[in-house]
C-alpha positions as CSV (number, residue, x, y, z in Angstrom):
1,M,-32.4,-15.3,-35.5
2,A,-33.4,-18.8,-36.7
3,L,-29.8,-20.0,-36.6
4,I,-29.4,-18.7,-33.0
5,E,-32.5,-20.5,-32.0
6,Q,-31.3,-23.7,-33.6
7,V,-28.0,-23.5,-31.8
8,D,-29.8,-22.8,-28.6
9,V,-32.0,-25.9,-29.0
10,W,-28.9,-28.0,-29.9
11,L,-27.1,-26.8,-26.8
12,F,-30.2,-27.5,-24.7
13,Q,-30.4,-31.0,-25.9
14,L,-26.7,-31.6,-25.4
15,L,-26.9,-30.4,-21.8
16,N,-30.3,-31.9,-21.0
17,L,-30.0,-35.3,-22.7
18,Y,-26.4,-36.2,-23.1
19,L,-24.1,-34.4,-20.6
20,V,-26.1,-35.8,-17.7
21,H,-25.7,-38.5,-15.1
22,P,-28.3,-40.0,-12.7
23,A,-25.9,-39.4,-9.8
24,A,-26.1,-35.6,-10.6
25,D,-29.9,-35.4,-10.8
26,D,-30.6,-34.9,-7.1
27,L,-27.9,-32.2,-6.9
28,M,-29.3,-30.3,-9.9
29,V,-32.8,-30.4,-8.4
30,F,-31.4,-29.2,-5.1
31,L,-29.6,-26.3,-6.9
32,T,-32.6,-25.3,-8.9
33,R,-35.1,-25.1,-6.0
34,V,-34.5,-21.9,-4.2
35,K,-36.5,-23.1,-1.1
36,L,-33.9,-25.7,-0.5
37,S,-31.0,-23.2,-0.5
38,G,-32.0,-21.2,2.6
39,H,-29.2,-22.4,4.7
40,I,-26.7,-21.6,2.0
41,I,-28.0,-18.0,1.7
42,A,-27.9,-17.7,5.5
43,L,-24.3,-18.8,5.6
44,A,-23.3,-16.4,2.8
45,A,-25.0,-13.5,4.7
46,L,-23.3,-14.6,7.9
47,F,-19.9,-14.5,6.2
48,I,-20.6,-11.0,5.0
49,I,-21.6,-9.9,8.5
50,I,-18.4,-11.5,10.1
51,R,-16.1,-10.0,7.5
52,R,-17.6,-6.6,7.1
53,G,-19.2,-5.8,10.5
54,K,-21.3,-2.6,10.4
55,S,-20.9,-2.2,6.7
56,A,-22.3,-5.7,6.1
57,F,-25.8,-4.1,6.1
58,L,-24.9,-2.0,3.0
59,V,-23.5,-5.0,1.1
60,I,-26.6,-7.1,1.9
61,L,-28.9,-4.2,1.0
62,L,-27.2,-3.7,-2.3
63,A,-27.4,-7.4,-3.1
64,L,-31.2,-7.3,-2.4
65,F,-31.6,-4.2,-4.6
66,A,-29.6,-5.9,-7.4
67,V,-31.8,-9.1,-7.1
68,G,-34.9,-7.0,-7.2
69,M,-33.8,-5.1,-10.3
70,A,-32.7,-8.3,-12.0
71,D,-36.0,-10.1,-11.2
72,I,-38.0,-7.2,-12.5
73,V,-36.1,-7.1,-15.8
74,A,-36.1,-10.9,-16.3
75,S,-39.6,-11.8,-15.0
76,G,-41.5,-8.6,-15.1
77,I,-40.3,-7.2,-18.4
78,L,-38.6,-9.7,-20.7
79,K,-40.8,-12.8,-20.0
80,P,-44.1,-11.2,-21.0
81,L,-42.4,-9.2,-23.8
82,V,-40.6,-12.1,-25.5
83,Q,-43.1,-14.8,-24.5
84,R,-40.7,-17.7,-25.2
85,I,-42.2,-21.1,-24.4
86,R,-40.1,-23.3,-22.1
87,P,-38.3,-26.2,-23.8
88,C,-40.1,-28.8,-21.7
89,F,-43.4,-27.8,-23.4
90,V,-42.3,-27.6,-27.0
91,L,-39.4,-30.1,-27.5
92,D,-39.7,-33.9,-27.5
93,H,-37.7,-36.2,-25.2
94,V,-36.9,-33.5,-22.6
95,R,-35.6,-34.8,-19.2
96,L,-37.9,-32.7,-17.0
97,L,-36.8,-33.3,-13.4
98,V,-39.1,-30.7,-11.7
99,S,-42.7,-29.6,-12.0
100,Q,-42.9,-26.5,-13.9
101,P,-45.8,-23.9,-14.2
102,R,-46.5,-22.6,-17.7
103,S,-44.6,-19.3,-17.3
104,Y,-42.4,-18.0,-20.0
105,S,-38.8,-18.9,-20.5
106,F,-36.7,-15.9,-21.5
107,A,-34.9,-14.8,-19.5
108,S,-34.1,-17.0,-16.5
109,S,-34.8,-15.2,-13.3
110,H,-32.9,-17.9,-11.3
111,A,-29.8,-17.1,-13.4
112,A,-30.4,-13.3,-13.1
113,N,-30.9,-13.3,-9.3
114,S,-27.9,-15.6,-8.5
115,A,-25.6,-13.7,-10.9
116,A,-26.7,-10.4,-9.2
117,V,-25.8,-11.7,-5.8
118,A,-22.5,-13.2,-7.0
119,S,-21.6,-9.9,-8.7
120,V,-22.2,-7.8,-5.6
121,I,-20.0,-10.2,-3.7
122,W,-17.3,-9.9,-6.3
123,I,-17.5,-6.1,-6.1
124,F,-16.9,-6.1,-2.4
125,F,-14.7,-9.2,-1.8
126,H,-12.5,-10.0,-4.8
127,R,-9.7,-7.7,-3.6
128,G,-9.7,-9.1,-0.1
129,D,-7.5,-11.6,1.6
130,F,-7.4,-15.3,0.7
131,V,-10.5,-16.2,2.6
132,E,-12.5,-13.5,0.9
133,K,-11.2,-14.4,-2.6
134,L,-12.1,-18.0,-1.9
135,Y,-15.6,-17.0,-0.8
136,T,-16.0,-14.9,-4.0
137,I,-15.0,-17.9,-6.2
138,I,-17.4,-20.2,-4.3
139,M,-20.3,-17.8,-4.7
140,I,-19.6,-17.3,-8.4
141,L,-19.4,-21.1,-8.9
142,Y,-22.6,-21.5,-7.0
143,A,-24.3,-19.0,-9.2
144,L,-23.0,-20.8,-12.3
145,A,-24.2,-24.1,-11.0
146,I,-27.7,-22.7,-10.4
147,S,-27.8,-21.4,-13.9
148,W,-26.6,-24.7,-15.4
149,S,-29.2,-26.6,-13.3
150,R,-32.0,-24.7,-15.1
151,V,-31.0,-26.3,-18.4
152,Y,-30.2,-29.7,-16.8
153,V,-33.6,-30.0,-15.2
154,G,-35.3,-29.1,-18.5
155,V,-36.9,-25.7,-17.9
156,H,-34.7,-23.2,-19.7
157,Y,-32.6,-22.9,-22.9
158,P,-29.0,-22.0,-22.5
159,G,-29.8,-18.6,-24.1
160,D,-32.3,-17.9,-21.4
161,V,-29.6,-18.6,-18.8
162,I,-26.9,-16.5,-20.5
163,A,-29.3,-13.6,-20.8
164,G,-30.3,-14.0,-17.2
165,M,-26.7,-14.0,-16.0
166,M,-26.0,-10.8,-18.1
167,I,-29.0,-9.1,-16.5
168,G,-27.8,-10.1,-13.0
169,V,-24.3,-8.7,-13.6
170,C,-25.6,-5.5,-15.1
171,S,-28.1,-5.0,-12.3
172,A,-25.4,-5.4,-9.7
173,M,-23.1,-2.9,-11.5
174,L,-25.9,-0.4,-11.9
175,V,-27.0,-0.7,-8.2
176,Y,-23.4,-0.3,-7.1
177,L,-22.6,2.7,-9.3
178,F,-25.8,4.4,-8.3
179,S,-25.2,3.8,-4.6
180,S,-21.6,5.1,-5.0
181,W,-22.9,8.3,-6.7
182,V,-25.5,8.8,-3.9
183,L,-22.9,8.3,-1.2
184,K,-20.4,10.7,-2.9
185,N,-22.7,13.4,-4.1
186,I,-25.5,13.4,-1.5
187,I,-24.7,11.6,1.8
188,Q,-21.1,12.7,2.3
189,P,-21.8,16.4,1.5
190,L,-24.7,16.3,4.0
191,I,-22.4,14.8,6.7
192,M,-19.7,17.4,6.0
193,R,-22.3,20.2,6.3
194,R,-23.6,18.9,9.6
195,E,-20.1,18.6,11.1
196,G,-19.2,22.1,9.9
197,P,-15.8,23.6,9.7
198,A,-13.2,22.1,12.1
């Protein structure tokens, strides 16, 4: 475990102190502040509505459920359980670009939530036409950029971010599998019974 933590600290310092550029600072702060991304979220939802019509409600609902599950696991369970102190409070010479409350570090809820949304989008759009595949790639890259920004601005270790992304992906898969089971085993049989024999 000590070796893993040492590697995590080394990677953090590499990404936070050396693989940086002043021109990228504002972009990383923008990516890491969810309140600034409202228009991006709105555009992403609008694309889903345009491309999926009536079924867009289901896609958006599953994305919200996946985010809820990911956030509960990352922030509600793991952070108080692991109680890892953020790097900006324990390491010297950290480039801290945002104000940060003294909440725990592991796992990153930003990474978990953005990965959950990107995973739901991948489930529904990666087999579509060129526009939908491009949309999927953009949303995945956006989620990765948000995750990277958490290390760049000095508030998370890379291990926090990787764990968060894994939580987000697993949450999306579980929500999708559960909804598919409910649809197949409960909703569809109920509809068939109501319609009755032809």
